[in-house]
N, C-alpha and C positions, 0 to 999 in steps of 0.2 A: 597449565594455566596460562590464559591468554592477560597481555598486557595490558593493563586501563590505560585509554588514550588522555594525556602529556595534559592537555589541558580538562581533563576530567578530574585530576588532583587539584584544582582550584576551585573548581566549582561546590556552591553549597551541599551540605548534605543528601536531600530529596534530587539534588537537581545530578548530583554524581553518583548515585544507584540507579536511578535513571538511566543517565549513559551506556551503565555497565549494563545495566537489564537490556537496555534496546541490542547492544553489541552482542553477548550473548543470545539472548532468543533468540534475534537475528539469523547467525550464524548455527544454532541448536538447536531452533523451537523453544517452543515452551513447557513441554516434558522433558525435554534434553538439557537442562539448569537447576538444580536449586537452589534453595535463597541460603544455602549456606554457604554456594561459592561467590553469591550476588552481594554479600557479605561480604565477605572474604576481598573479593575484586574491587569491590567499592570501598572498601579501608572505614566502616562502619561501624557500627553497634548492632548487635539484632535487636535490641529494644528503641534505636532511631533509625529502621527499618520498618520496624512493624509503625510505632508512631506517626512514620507518611505513607504507608500502604499498610492496612490492618492484617493482608492477606496475600499470595501469592498471584491469585484473581484479580484483588483490586492493581496488583504492581502490572500485570499480563494489560488492565485494560487503558492503568494511564501510557503504558506504552504504546500500545495499540494508537489512541487518541490524538498522540505526539506522529505516528506513522499517516496518522489519517491526514491528520492537517499538511505534516511536510508533501504524501504522495499528491493532494489534490492541487496542493500549490504547483506542482508537478505538471500535471496533468490541465492544470490552464495557462500555468506561461506556456506550454507547448502546442498548446491550443491559440491563447492568442497572438503567438509569433508567426501562425499561416497566415495571418488578416484580419481583415474582417466581417466575411463571405461567413456564417453560422457553420454553411455546407464542406468550408475550408476548414475550420477547426474543427470539426468530430473530426477529419483525417487528419490533423495534424497534431493528433492528443496522443496520435500512437509513435509521436516523434519520443513523447515521455517515455515509453513504454522501449524501444529501440536503447535507449539510452541508460533504461535501467538493463539491461545486457550486457554495456561494455564497465559496467562500474565490477569491479576487481571484490570476489564474496559474497555475488549475487547469489540467492539462494531461493526464486521468486518468491509467489506475492504472501507477503506474512499474513497481510488477513488469511487467505484458502489455508496458508500453514496454520497456523491457532484452527480455523474453525475446526482442523482436518483432526486437533487435538484438544479440541473440546468438547464438552458438553451441552448439546443442546440447552440451550435457560442460563448456561454462564454466564458468567460476566462477561468472559473475554469473546464468547461468542455471541452473545449480544453486541460489542461494541464490533463486532466486526457486521455483521449483520445490517449494524445504521449506519457501516460505511459505505458499505455496497451496494446501498437505498438513495442515500447521498451522491452518489459517482452518476449513479443511475437517472437519478435527477436531475441533478444538471446537462446530464447531456440528452434529457428527453427536453429540458428547455432550450438545448439547441438546435433539436431537433427540429420543435415548434419552430422557434425565428427565422429555420431555413424553409418553411412549407411544406415541408412533410409528409407523406397522406395519412400519418402513422407514425404520430412523435414516441411513442412508448414503444411499439414494437424495433421500432429504427433502434431507438436506446435498448429496447435488450437485447439485441443484437450487437451493437455496440460494444456496450459492457460486456455482453459473453466472449467475444474476440478478443478484448482486452486479458480478461480471467483466464485463458486456456493461453495464450502468450505470456501471461506472466507464469501460469505453471506448468508450460515447455520448459520455460528458461531454467527449473528446477533441476532436469534430467538433463539439459544442453545449451549451452549456451551458443549457438547457433543464430549468428547479425541474420541471417537470411528470414529468419520466425519473424523476429516486428515488422520485417519489411512485406514481408508475404501477407501478414496479419495488414499491416497498411496499406494493402493495392485491393483487399477482401473490403476494408470497410471504406475506402474510394468506389468501389462496385455498388457497396450497400446502401453509400447515399446518395451515388446518380438513380439509382435505380428508384429511391425511394422519396427522393427530392424533387421534382419538376425547373427543369432549368430556368 
């Protein structure tokens, strides 16, 4: 049994449940964690969990939505840190991918992992699809601002590169992988966006 984070003990029940579920889902996957374990480790009554999350799918979706906010924030910060040029921002967002590899206990992309464990049409699956589309739309906006000849195609290529790099991180956390992805992103951006 993993220890609940010290800060989680002081959180309201809903936040405690989400914090515990996030830690467990991230480490063991959606299917690898039962509701009873989340209840035990978040130190709430079963009824309390079901008041806040009527089903495990609802809890998994809340975890994924919270992860979506966090991950998209990291991508945006990394892009902005690369400067004002949208071409550099599309390359700079890969610094967030590299940072993920540095995190202790990195288990790959939580969205890809969730999609692999969820039935198409289920709530966790749908939240994952929404997340992937939102990231791709944002990268498409950057591509359009950079003057890409086909912003949609460039956004698709770059987000596939992000996803592939994150998925590879589940197998091995070789820091050369996100660096190789960033180099490939730079080549894609240079080819698609006139100087």
